[in-house]
Every structure is written in C-alpha cells, then in structure tokens.
All heavy atoms as TSV, in Angstrom:
chain	resi	resn	atom	element	x	y	z
A	1	MET	N	N	105.368	103.104	100.633
A	1	MET	CA	C	106.432	102.489	101.402
A	1	MET	C	C	107.166	103.507	102.278
A	1	MET	O	O	107.778	103.123	103.262
A	1	MET	CB	C	107.426	101.820	100.454
A	1	MET	CG	C	106.926	100.551	99.787
A	1	MET	SD	S	106.581	99.220	100.937
A	1	MET	CE	C	108.213	98.761	101.429
A	2	LYS	N	N	107.133	104.791	101.925
A	2	LYS	CA	C	107.875	105.786	102.701
A	2	LYS	C	C	107.356	105.914	104.124
A	2	LYS	O	O	108.095	106.251	105.028
A	2	LYS	CB	C	107.818	107.151	102.015
A	2	LYS	CG	C	108.607	107.196	100.735
A	2	LYS	CD	C	108.546	108.563	100.111
A	2	LYS	CE	C	109.325	108.587	98.814
A	2	LYS	NZ	N	109.280	109.906	98.193
A	3	LYS	N	N	106.065	105.643	104.328
A	3	LYS	CA	C	105.474	105.782	105.662
A	3	LYS	C	C	105.341	104.444	106.393
A	3	LYS	O	O	104.858	104.410	107.516
A	3	LYS	CB	C	104.106	106.443	105.556
A	3	LYS	CG	C	104.196	107.875	105.083
A	3	LYS	CD	C	102.847	108.528	105.080
A	3	LYS	CE	C	102.973	109.964	104.635
A	3	LYS	NZ	N	101.689	110.654	104.656
A	4	SER	N	N	105.763	103.338	105.771
A	4	SER	CA	C	105.630	102.038	106.425
A	4	SER	C	C	106.653	101.906	107.553
A	4	SER	O	O	107.701	102.537	107.539
A	4	SER	CB	C	105.810	100.905	105.413
A	4	SER	OG	O	107.124	100.908	104.895
A	5	MET	N	N	106.312	101.095	108.558
A	5	MET	CA	C	107.169	100.904	109.727
A	5	MET	C	C	107.636	99.454	109.812
A	5	MET	O	O	106.897	98.544	109.471
A	5	MET	CB	C	106.414	101.235	111.020
A	5	MET	CG	C	106.103	102.688	111.219
A	5	MET	SD	S	107.542	103.622	111.707
A	5	MET	CE	C	107.686	103.189	113.420
A	6	PHE	N	N	108.851	99.264	110.313
A	6	PHE	CA	C	109.363	97.938	110.648
A	6	PHE	C	C	109.014	97.704	112.106
A	6	PHE	O	O	109.341	98.525	112.968
A	6	PHE	CB	C	110.885	97.884	110.439
A	6	PHE	CG	C	111.485	96.565	110.793
A	6	PHE	CD1	C	111.411	95.499	109.918
A	6	PHE	CD2	C	112.104	96.384	112.012
A	6	PHE	CE1	C	111.965	94.274	110.246
A	6	PHE	CE2	C	112.663	95.162	112.355
A	6	PHE	CZ	C	112.588	94.111	111.464
A	7	ASN	N	N	108.300	96.621	112.416
A	7	ASN	CA	C	107.803	96.352	113.767
A	7	ASN	C	C	108.267	94.999	114.281
A	7	ASN	O	O	108.469	94.070	113.506
A	7	ASN	CB	C	106.268	96.341	113.790
A	7	ASN	CG	C	105.682	97.675	113.464
A	7	ASN	OD1	O	106.023	98.673	114.055
A	7	ASN	ND2	N	104.780	97.692	112.505
A	8	TRP	N	N	108.390	94.905	115.587
A	8	TRP	CA	C	108.530	93.617	116.264
A	8	TRP	C	C	107.223	93.398	116.998
A	8	TRP	O	O	106.761	94.258	117.754
A	8	TRP	CB	C	109.678	93.639	117.270
A	8	TRP	CG	C	111.021	93.471	116.645
A	8	TRP	CD1	C	111.305	93.020	115.387
A	8	TRP	CD2	C	112.273	93.736	117.263
A	8	TRP	NE1	N	112.654	92.996	115.187
A	8	TRP	CE2	C	113.274	93.438	116.321
A	8	TRP	CE3	C	112.642	94.198	118.501
A	8	TRP	CZ2	C	114.616	93.593	116.605
A	8	TRP	CZ3	C	113.991	94.342	118.768
A	8	TRP	CH2	C	114.953	94.036	117.826
A	9	ASN	N	N	106.611	92.230	116.787
A	9	ASN	CA	C	105.320	91.917	117.383
A	9	ASN	C	C	105.442	90.709	118.304
A	9	ASN	O	O	106.104	89.728	117.974
A	9	ASN	CB	C	104.286	91.613	116.294
A	9	ASN	CG	C	104.070	92.784	115.374
A	9	ASN	OD1	O	103.884	93.898	115.823
A	9	ASN	ND2	N	104.108	92.538	114.083
A	10	PHE	N	N	104.781	90.808	119.442
A	10	PHE	CA	C	104.721	89.720	120.416
A	10	PHE	C	C	103.255	89.501	120.740
A	10	PHE	O	O	102.539	90.460	121.018
A	10	PHE	CB	C	105.463	90.098	121.710
A	10	PHE	CG	C	106.870	90.584	121.465
A	10	PHE	CD1	C	107.141	91.930	121.290
A	10	PHE	CD2	C	107.908	89.684	121.408
A	10	PHE	CE1	C	108.426	92.381	121.066
A	10	PHE	CE2	C	109.208	90.115	121.181
A	10	PHE	CZ	C	109.463	91.469	121.006
A	11	GLY	N	N	102.808	88.268	120.713
A	11	GLY	CA	C	101.402	88.037	120.971
A	11	GLY	C	C	101.121	86.711	121.632
A	11	GLY	O	O	101.955	85.807	121.664
A	12	ILE	N	N	99.909	86.629	122.177
A	12	ILE	CA	C	99.444	85.403	122.811
A	12	ILE	C	C	97.929	85.327	122.610
A	12	ILE	O	O	97.243	86.348	122.578
A	12	ILE	CB	C	99.818	85.351	124.309
A	12	ILE	CG1	C	99.531	83.976	124.878
A	12	ILE	CG2	C	99.133	86.446	125.098
A	12	ILE	CD1	C	100.183	83.729	126.223
A	13	GLY	N	N	97.441	84.126	122.457
A	13	GLY	CA	C	96.012	83.929	122.292
A	13	GLY	C	C	95.578	82.624	122.924
A	13	GLY	O	O	96.411	81.758	123.213
A	14	ALA	N	N	94.287	82.508	123.150
A	14	ALA	CA	C	93.765	81.288	123.770
A	14	ALA	C	C	92.320	81.063	123.344
A	14	ALA	O	O	91.566	82.010	123.139
A	14	ALA	CB	C	93.837	81.396	125.290
A	15	MET	N	N	91.959	79.787	123.228
A	15	MET	CA	C	90.567	79.422	122.987
A	15	MET	C	C	89.910	79.247	124.357
A	15	MET	O	O	90.326	78.389	125.132
A	15	MET	CB	C	90.475	78.124	122.188
A	15	MET	CG	C	91.111	78.183	120.850
A	15	MET	SD	S	90.103	78.178	119.359
A	15	MET	CE	C	88.507	77.704	119.693
A	16	LEU	N	N	88.916	80.078	124.645
A	16	LEU	CA	C	88.219	79.986	125.932
A	16	LEU	C	C	87.203	78.855	125.927
A	16	LEU	O	O	87.049	78.142	126.912
A	16	LEU	CB	C	87.550	81.310	126.268
A	16	LEU	CG	C	88.490	82.512	126.403
A	16	LEU	CD1	C	87.697	83.761	126.725
A	16	LEU	CD2	C	89.550	82.259	127.456
A	17	THR	N	N	86.493	78.744	124.836
A	17	THR	CA	C	85.548	77.648	124.615
A	17	THR	C	C	85.699	77.219	123.158
A	17	THR	O	O	86.540	77.754	122.439
A	17	THR	CB	C	84.083	78.093	124.877
A	17	THR	OG1	O	83.704	79.038	123.877
A	17	THR	CG2	C	83.917	78.700	126.258
A	18	LYS	N	N	84.868	76.291	122.700
A	18	LYS	CA	C	84.935	75.873	121.304
A	18	LYS	C	C	84.516	76.992	120.360
A	18	LYS	O	O	84.790	76.942	119.173
A	18	LYS	CB	C	84.052	74.656	121.064
A	18	LYS	CG	C	84.605	73.383	121.670
A	18	LYS	CD	C	83.733	72.203	121.311
A	18	LYS	CE	C	84.336	70.925	121.877
A	18	LYS	NZ	N	83.545	69.758	121.500
A	19	LYS	N	N	83.848	78.022	120.887
A	19	LYS	CA	C	83.332	79.090	120.032
A	19	LYS	C	C	83.933	80.464	120.304
A	19	LYS	O	O	83.649	81.406	119.584
A	19	LYS	CB	C	81.813	79.170	120.177
A	19	LYS	CG	C	81.121	77.930	119.692
A	19	LYS	CD	C	79.637	78.141	119.575
A	19	LYS	CE	C	79.015	76.888	119.013
A	19	LYS	NZ	N	78.101	77.174	117.937
A	20	VAL	N	N	84.772	80.597	121.321
A	20	VAL	CA	C	85.321	81.912	121.668
A	20	VAL	C	C	86.839	81.837	121.800
A	20	VAL	O	O	87.371	80.979	122.491
A	20	VAL	CB	C	84.714	82.440	122.996
A	20	VAL	CG1	C	85.316	83.789	123.373
A	20	VAL	CG2	C	83.212	82.552	122.886
A	21	GLU	N	N	87.503	82.775	121.106
A	21	GLU	CA	C	88.958	82.880	121.147
A	21	GLU	C	C	89.329	84.330	121.456
A	21	GLU	O	O	88.682	85.258	120.965
A	21	GLU	CB	C	89.503	82.474	119.778
A	21	GLU	CG	C	90.994	82.524	119.639
A	21	GLU	CD	C	91.433	82.096	118.252
A	21	GLU	OE1	O	91.551	80.879	118.022
A	21	GLU	OE2	O	91.629	82.979	117.408
A	22	VAL	N	N	90.346	84.549	122.278
A	22	VAL	CA	C	90.823	85.900	122.591
A	22	VAL	C	C	92.329	85.969	122.353
A	22	VAL	O	O	93.025	84.958	122.405
A	22	VAL	CB	C	90.497	86.316	124.048
A	22	VAL	CG1	C	89.002	86.419	124.268
A	22	VAL	CG2	C	91.130	85.375	125.045
A	23	GLY	N	N	92.818	87.180	122.114
A	23	GLY	CA	C	94.250	87.344	121.889
A	23	GLY	C	C	94.697	88.753	122.203
A	23	GLY	O	O	93.909	89.695	122.212
A	24	VAL	N	N	95.989	88.903	122.459
A	24	VAL	CA	C	96.611	90.198	122.721
A	24	VAL	C	C	97.928	90.238	121.946
A	24	VAL	O	O	98.703	89.283	121.985
A	24	VAL	CB	C	96.883	90.413	124.228
A	24	VAL	CG1	C	97.611	91.719	124.466
A	24	VAL	CG2	C	95.599	90.362	125.023
A	25	VAL	N	N	98.187	91.343	121.248
A	25	VAL	CA	C	99.430	91.539	120.509
A	25	VAL	C	C	100.034	92.866	120.930
A	25	VAL	O	O	99.338	93.882	120.996
A	25	VAL	CB	C	99.186	91.537	118.981
A	25	VAL	CG1	C	100.473	91.853	118.229
A	25	VAL	CG2	C	98.610	90.226	118.529
A	26	TYR	N	N	101.329	92.870	121.227
A	26	TYR	CA	C	102.073	94.081	121.571
A	26	TYR	C	C	103.054	94.337	120.444
A	26	TYR	O	O	103.807	93.447	120.052
A	26	TYR	CB	C	102.801	93.886	122.902
A	26	TYR	CG	C	103.513	95.117	123.401
A	26	TYR	CD1	C	102.790	96.215	123.841
A	26	TYR	CD2	C	104.898	95.170	123.433
A	26	TYR	CE1	C	103.430	97.348	124.306
A	26	TYR	CE2	C	105.549	96.299	123.901
A	26	TYR	CZ	C	104.811	97.387	124.336
A	26	TYR	OH	O	105.446	98.508	124.790
A	27	SER	N	N	103.046	95.536	119.891
A	27	SER	CA	C	103.859	95.854	118.730
A	27	SER	C	C	104.792	97.023	119.034
A	27	SER	O	O	104.361	98.053	119.545
A	27	SER	CB	C	102.952	96.224	117.551
A	27	SER	OG	O	103.714	96.541	116.415
A	28	LEU	N	N	106.077	96.841	118.730
A	28	LEU	CA	C	107.074	97.906	118.879
A	28	LEU	C	C	107.491	98.375	117.497
A	28	LEU	O	O	108.034	97.605	116.716
A	28	LEU	CB	C	108.309	97.389	119.618
A	28	LEU	CG	C	108.130	96.953	121.055
A	28	LEU	CD1	C	109.399	96.276	121.552
A	28	LEU	CD2	C	107.818	98.153	121.914
A	29	GLY	N	N	107.224	99.634	117.188
A	29	GLY	CA	C	107.668	100.213	115.923
A	29	GLY	C	C	109.131	100.595	116.040
A	29	GLY	O	O	109.479	101.502	116.786
A	30	ILE	N	N	110.010	99.910	115.329
A	30	ILE	CA	C	111.448	100.125	115.447
A	30	ILE	C	C	111.898	101.320	114.613
A	30	ILE	O	O	112.606	102.192	115.095
A	30	ILE	CB	C	112.224	98.861	115.020
A	30	ILE	CG1	C	111.792	97.668	115.879
A	30	ILE	CG2	C	113.728	99.080	115.116
A	30	ILE	CD1	C	111.965	97.864	117.365
A	31	ALA	N	N	111.485	101.381	113.353
A	31	ALA	CA	C	111.905	102.468	112.469
A	31	ALA	C	C	111.057	102.437	111.214
A	31	ALA	O	O	110.425	101.431	110.906
A	31	ALA	CB	C	113.370	102.322	112.097
A	32	LYS	N	N	111.071	103.551	110.477
A	32	LYS	CA	C	110.471	103.527	109.161
A	32	LYS	C	C	111.261	102.540	108.328
A	32	LYS	O	O	112.485	102.434	108.459
A	32	LYS	CB	C	110.510	104.911	108.529
A	32	LYS	CG	C	109.556	105.878	109.173
A	32	LYS	CD	C	109.544	107.190	108.444
A	32	LYS	CE	C	108.533	108.120	109.097
A	32	LYS	NZ	N	108.487	109.416	108.421
A	33	THR	N	N	110.595	101.785	107.474
A	33	THR	CA	C	111.225	100.708	106.734
A	33	THR	C	C	112.458	101.178	105.966
A	33	THR	O	O	113.493	100.535	105.980
A	33	THR	CB	C	110.213	100.057	105.772
A	33	THR	OG1	O	109.091	99.620	106.533
A	33	THR	CG2	C	110.817	98.879	105.036
A	34	GLY	N	N	112.391	102.332	105.323
A	34	GLY	CA	C	113.515	102.845	104.558
A	34	GLY	C	C	114.674	103.319	105.410
A	34	GLY	O	O	115.778	103.500	104.919
A	35	GLU	N	N	114.450	103.523	106.708
A	35	GLU	CA	C	115.487	104.029	107.607
A	35	GLU	C	C	115.976	102.975	108.597
A	35	GLU	O	O	116.676	103.300	109.542
A	35	GLU	CB	C	114.947	105.230	108.383
A	35	GLU	CG	C	114.515	106.367	107.491
A	35	GLU	CD	C	113.769	107.456	108.243
A	35	GLU	OE1	O	113.578	107.334	109.465
A	35	GLU	OE2	O	113.366	108.420	107.594
A	36	LEU	N	N	115.630	101.714	108.378
A	36	LEU	CA	C	115.959	100.656	109.330
A	36	LEU	C	C	117.460	100.508	109.537
A	36	LEU	O	O	117.924	100.434	110.676
A	36	LEU	CB	C	115.352	99.326	108.891
A	36	LEU	CG	C	115.641	98.138	109.807
A	36	LEU	CD1	C	115.113	98.401	111.206
A	36	LEU	CD2	C	115.031	96.877	109.234
A	37	GLN	N	N	118.243	100.495	108.454
A	37	GLN	CA	C	119.687	100.301	108.604
A	37	GLN	C	C	120.312	101.446	109.401
A	37	GLN	O	O	121.176	101.228	110.239
A	37	GLN	CB	C	120.366	100.177	107.234
A	37	GLN	CG	C	121.825	99.785	107.327
A	37	GLN	CD	C	122.033	98.447	108.043
A	37	GLN	OE1	O	121.393	97.448	107.711
A	37	GLN	NE2	N	122.908	98.415	109.022
A	38	ALA	N	N	119.859	102.674	109.187
A	38	ALA	CA	C	120.381	103.815	109.943
A	38	ALA	C	C	120.064	103.668	111.424
A	38	ALA	O	O	120.897	103.983	112.285
A	38	ALA	CB	C	119.800	105.113	109.400
A	39	GLU	N	N	118.870	103.173	111.758
A	39	GLU	CA	C	118.494	102.972	113.164
A	39	GLU	C	C	119.325	101.863	113.800
A	39	GLU	O	O	119.719	101.962	114.960
A	39	GLU	CB	C	117.002	102.651	113.289
A	39	GLU	CG	C	116.095	103.820	113.008
A	39	GLU	CD	C	116.239	104.940	114.025
A	39	GLU	OE1	O	116.441	104.660	115.221
A	39	GLU	OE2	O	116.144	106.105	113.608
A	40	LEU	N	N	119.603	100.793	113.045
A	40	LEU	CA	C	120.430	99.714	113.576
A	40	LEU	C	C	121.862	100.191	113.815
A	40	LEU	O	O	122.477	99.846	114.819
A	40	LEU	CB	C	120.414	98.516	112.625
A	40	LEU	CG	C	119.081	97.771	112.510
A	40	LEU	CD1	C	119.156	96.724	111.410
A	40	LEU	CD2	C	118.690	97.146	113.829
A	41	ASP	N	N	122.389	101.011	112.903
A	41	ASP	CA	C	123.737	101.568	113.080
A	41	ASP	C	C	123.785	102.479	114.304
A	41	ASP	O	O	124.734	102.443	115.082
A	41	ASP	CB	C	124.166	102.346	111.838
A	41	ASP	CG	C	124.393	101.446	110.630
A	41	ASP	OD1	O	124.582	100.224	110.826
A	41	ASP	OD2	O	124.378	101.970	109.499
A	42	LYS	N	N	122.729	103.277	114.499
A	42	LYS	CA	C	122.662	104.167	115.658
A	42	LYS	C	C	122.606	103.360	116.957
A	42	LYS	O	O	123.207	103.725	117.961
A	42	LYS	CB	C	121.418	105.060	115.561
A	42	LYS	CG	C	121.392	106.180	116.567
A	42	LYS	CD	C	120.074	106.962	116.551
A	42	LYS	CE	C	119.759	107.542	115.212
A	42	LYS	NZ	N	118.483	108.312	115.216
A	43	ALA	N	N	121.901	102.226	116.928
A	43	ALA	CA	C	121.805	101.373	118.113
A	43	ALA	C	C	123.163	100.781	118.476
A	43	ALA	O	O	123.495	100.659	119.655
A	43	ALA	CB	C	120.789	100.256	117.882
A	44	LYS	N	N	123.960	100.414	117.478
A	44	LYS	CA	C	125.302	99.880	117.743
A	44	LYS	C	C	126.162	100.920	118.455
A	44	LYS	O	O	126.944	100.596	119.333
A	44	LYS	CB	C	125.971	99.447	116.446
A	44	LYS	CG	C	125.414	98.172	115.882
A	44	LYS	CD	C	126.110	97.805	114.585
A	44	LYS	CE	C	125.488	96.573	113.963
A	44	LYS	NZ	N	126.094	96.244	112.674
A	45	GLU	N	N	126.005	102.190	118.078
A	45	GLU	CA	C	126.762	103.267	118.718
A	45	GLU	C	C	126.304	103.502	120.153
A	45	GLU	O	O	127.063	103.960	120.984
A	45	GLU	CB	C	126.606	104.561	117.916
A	45	GLU	CG	C	127.248	104.505	116.548
A	45	GLU	CD	C	126.907	105.723	115.701
A	45	GLU	OE1	O	126.264	106.660	116.220
A	45	GLU	OE2	O	127.283	105.733	114.515
A	46	ASN	N	N	125.048	103.178	120.441
A	46	ASN	CA	C	124.466	103.404	121.775
A	46	ASN	C	C	124.360	102.107	122.568
A	46	ASN	O	O	123.357	101.847	123.224
A	46	ASN	CB	C	123.080	104.050	121.656
A	46	ASN	CG	C	123.149	105.417	121.054
A	46	ASN	OD1	O	124.114	106.151	121.253
A	46	ASN	ND2	N	122.134	105.782	120.296
A	47	ASN	N	N	125.368	101.272	122.503
A	47	ASN	CA	C	125.407	100.003	123.250
A	47	ASN	C	C	124.254	99.072	122.892
A	47	ASN	O	O	123.645	98.461	123.759
A	47	ASN	CB	C	125.437	100.265	124.759
A	47	ASN	CG	C	126.669	101.038	125.163
A	47	ASN	OD1	O	127.748	100.829	124.611
A	47	ASN	ND2	N	126.518	101.947	126.107
A	48	ASN	N	N	123.943	98.974	121.612
A	48	ASN	CA	C	122.909	98.069	121.088
A	48	ASN	C	C	121.530	98.309	121.675
A	48	ASN	O	O	120.748	97.384	121.844
A	48	ASN	CB	C	123.322	96.601	121.291
A	48	ASN	CG	C	124.492	96.232	120.411
A	48	ASN	OD1	O	124.632	96.767	119.328
A	48	ASN	ND2	N	125.333	95.338	120.884
A	49	GLU	N	N	121.201	99.529	121.973
A	49	GLU	CA	C	119.882	99.849	122.528
A	49	GLU	C	C	119.001	100.465	121.444
A	49	GLU	O	O	119.216	101.585	121.005
A	49	GLU	CB	C	120.022	100.830	123.694
A	49	GLU	CG	C	118.729	101.078	124.417
A	49	GLU	CD	C	118.940	101.972	125.625
A	49	GLU	OE1	O	119.969	101.846	126.291
A	49	GLU	OE2	O	118.054	102.802	125.868
A	50	LEU	N	N	117.994	99.685	120.991
A	50	LEU	CA	C	117.020	100.195	120.037
A	50	LEU	C	C	115.910	100.893	120.797
A	50	LEU	O	O	115.349	100.337	121.736
A	50	LEU	CB	C	116.415	99.052	119.216
A	50	LEU	CG	C	117.213	98.557	118.025
A	50	LEU	CD1	C	116.546	97.322	117.435
A	50	LEU	CD2	C	117.346	99.621	116.982
A	51	LYS	N	N	115.582	102.098	120.405
A	51	LYS	CA	C	114.506	102.839	121.060
A	51	LYS	C	C	113.283	102.817	120.148
A	51	LYS	O	O	113.328	103.348	119.043
A	51	LYS	CB	C	114.956	104.258	121.356
A	51	LYS	CG	C	116.100	104.289	122.343
A	51	LYS	CD	C	116.520	105.686	122.680
A	51	LYS	CE	C	117.677	105.610	123.676
A	51	LYS	NZ	N	118.231	106.896	123.982
A	52	PRO	N	N	112.193	102.208	120.605
A	52	PRO	CA	C	110.992	102.119	119.773
A	52	PRO	C	C	110.441	103.486	119.410
A	52	PRO	O	O	110.465	104.418	120.212
A	52	PRO	CB	C	109.994	101.367	120.646
A	52	PRO	CG	C	110.808	100.699	121.690
A	52	PRO	CD	C	112.021	101.536	121.884
A	53	LYS	N	N	109.951	103.607	118.175
A	53	LYS	CA	C	109.340	104.844	117.699
A	53	LYS	C	C	107.858	104.908	118.051
A	53	LYS	O	O	107.290	105.967	118.169
A	53	LYS	CB	C	109.502	104.973	116.187
A	53	LYS	CG	C	110.935	104.932	115.727
A	53	LYS	CD	C	111.691	106.130	116.224
A	53	LYS	CE	C	113.122	106.084	115.727
A	53	LYS	NZ	N	113.994	106.991	116.392
A	54	SER	N	N	107.236	103.755	118.180
A	54	SER	CA	C	105.822	103.703	118.548
A	54	SER	C	C	105.555	102.382	119.263
A	54	SER	O	O	106.285	101.418	119.098
A	54	SER	CB	C	104.926	103.814	117.310
A	54	SER	OG	O	105.111	102.708	116.468
A	55	LYS	N	N	104.510	102.363	120.067
A	55	LYS	CA	C	104.113	101.158	120.790
A	55	LYS	C	C	102.600	101.038	120.682
A	55	LYS	O	O	101.888	102.011	120.885
A	55	LYS	CB	C	104.502	101.253	122.262
A	55	LYS	CG	C	105.976	101.452	122.496
A	55	LYS	CD	C	106.253	101.743	123.959
A	55	LYS	CE	C	107.672	102.225	124.129
A	55	LYS	NZ	N	107.939	102.721	125.455
A	56	THR	N	N	102.129	99.857	120.348
A	56	THR	CA	C	100.685	99.643	120.271
A	56	THR	C	C	100.315	98.302	120.896
A	56	THR	O	O	101.125	97.386	120.953
A	56	THR	CB	C	100.178	99.650	118.815
A	56	THR	OG1	O	100.841	98.632	118.081
A	56	THR	CG2	C	100.421	100.985	118.142
A	57	VAL	N	N	99.081	98.238	121.366
A	57	VAL	CA	C	98.518	97.001	121.902
A	57	VAL	C	C	97.238	96.721	121.134
A	57	VAL	O	O	96.421	97.613	120.923
A	57	VAL	CB	C	98.206	97.130	123.415
A	57	VAL	CG1	C	97.510	95.884	123.919
A	57	VAL	CG2	C	99.471	97.403	124.193
A	58	GLN	N	N	97.083	95.475	120.703
A	58	GLN	CA	C	95.877	95.061	119.999
A	58	GLN	C	C	95.227	93.937	120.786
A	58	GLN	O	O	95.882	92.963	121.151
A	58	GLN	CB	C	96.241	94.573	118.602
A	58	GLN	CG	C	95.080	94.021	117.831
A	58	GLN	CD	C	95.525	93.464	116.480
A	58	GLN	OE1	O	96.578	93.810	115.972
A	58	GLN	NE2	N	94.721	92.577	115.934
A	59	ILE	N	N	93.957	94.090	121.058
A	59	ILE	CA	C	93.183	93.056	121.768
A	59	ILE	C	C	92.125	92.556	120.787
A	59	ILE	O	O	91.448	93.360	120.146
A	59	ILE	CB	C	92.531	93.622	123.038
A	59	ILE	CG1	C	93.601	94.155	123.979
A	59	ILE	CG2	C	91.669	92.576	123.718
A	59	ILE	CD1	C	93.067	94.930	125.151
A	60	SER	N	N	92.000	91.241	120.682
A	60	SER	CA	C	91.028	90.689	119.744
A	60	SER	C	C	90.175	89.621	120.414
A	60	SER	O	O	90.588	88.976	121.361
A	60	SER	CB	C	91.753	90.092	118.533
A	60	SER	OG	O	92.554	89.013	118.927
A	61	ALA	N	N	88.998	89.481	119.876
A	61	ALA	CA	C	88.087	88.416	120.289
A	61	ALA	C	C	87.434	87.848	119.029
A	61	ALA	O	O	87.071	88.595	118.114
A	61	ALA	CB	C	87.010	88.947	121.223
A	62	THR	N	N	87.326	86.538	118.972
A	62	THR	CA	C	86.750	85.872	117.805
A	62	THR	C	C	85.618	84.964	118.270
A	62	THR	O	O	85.762	84.235	119.250
A	62	THR	CB	C	87.817	85.019	117.080
A	62	THR	OG1	O	88.934	85.846	116.779
A	62	THR	CG2	C	87.267	84.416	115.821
A	63	LEU	N	N	84.514	85.042	117.577
A	63	LEU	CA	C	83.362	84.212	117.859
A	63	LEU	C	C	83.120	83.311	116.662
A	63	LEU	O	O	82.928	83.783	115.544
A	63	LEU	CB	C	82.128	85.072	118.140
A	63	LEU	CG	C	80.836	84.340	118.401
A	63	LEU	CD1	C	80.940	83.479	119.648
A	63	LEU	CD2	C	79.691	85.326	118.534
A	64	PHE	N	N	83.184	81.997	116.851
A	64	PHE	CA	C	82.946	81.028	115.801
A	64	PHE	C	C	81.489	80.579	115.849
A	64	PHE	O	O	80.961	80.297	116.916
A	64	PHE	CB	C	83.853	79.806	115.971
A	64	PHE	CG	C	85.317	80.120	115.874
A	64	PHE	CD1	C	86.069	80.322	117.015
A	64	PHE	CD2	C	85.931	80.221	114.644
A	64	PHE	CE1	C	87.423	80.628	116.944
A	64	PHE	CE2	C	87.283	80.513	114.544
A	64	PHE	CZ	C	88.032	80.722	115.692
A	65	PHE	N	N	80.850	80.555	114.682
A	65	PHE	CA	C	79.464	80.070	114.634
A	65	PHE	C	C	79.198	79.313	113.364
A	65	PHE	O	O	79.972	79.214	112.493
A	65	PHE	CB	C	78.442	81.207	114.782
A	65	PHE	CG	C	78.614	82.351	113.849
A	65	PHE	CD1	C	77.899	82.406	112.668
A	65	PHE	CD2	C	79.488	83.386	114.149
A	65	PHE	CE1	C	78.044	83.473	111.820
A	65	PHE	CE2	C	79.632	84.459	113.302
A	65	PHE	CZ	C	78.919	84.505	112.128
C-alpha cells in the first residue's frame, strides 16, 4: 500500500462493429494513497490547484469471437 497511487481516470470507448471494441483511458496520479490528505491540504493553500504526480494514457482494443 505504501507505493499505491490515488488516481482520477477519464475514459471513452466505442463498439466499431459487433466484434471490435476500442477505448482510451487518461489517468492522473494525484498522490500516493497514504499521502492523499496532505496533498489535498496543500492544494487548498495553493488556490485549490492539484498538481498531478503522474499522467498515463491507456489504449485498448477488444476482439469478440
């Protein structure tokens, strides 16, 4: 748990055909889970601006058969 991250995820997906699905997810790493309250307190001091610790994009494709 010490290395786990609290993330906000945004995603979208679509079925292209009856057998093909694609999706994209954008993830913002806000803080290590154990340090979340400290990061939220720091954001309040900085005009409610949370600065992401990491950013990732996930692209997926699914084939149904």
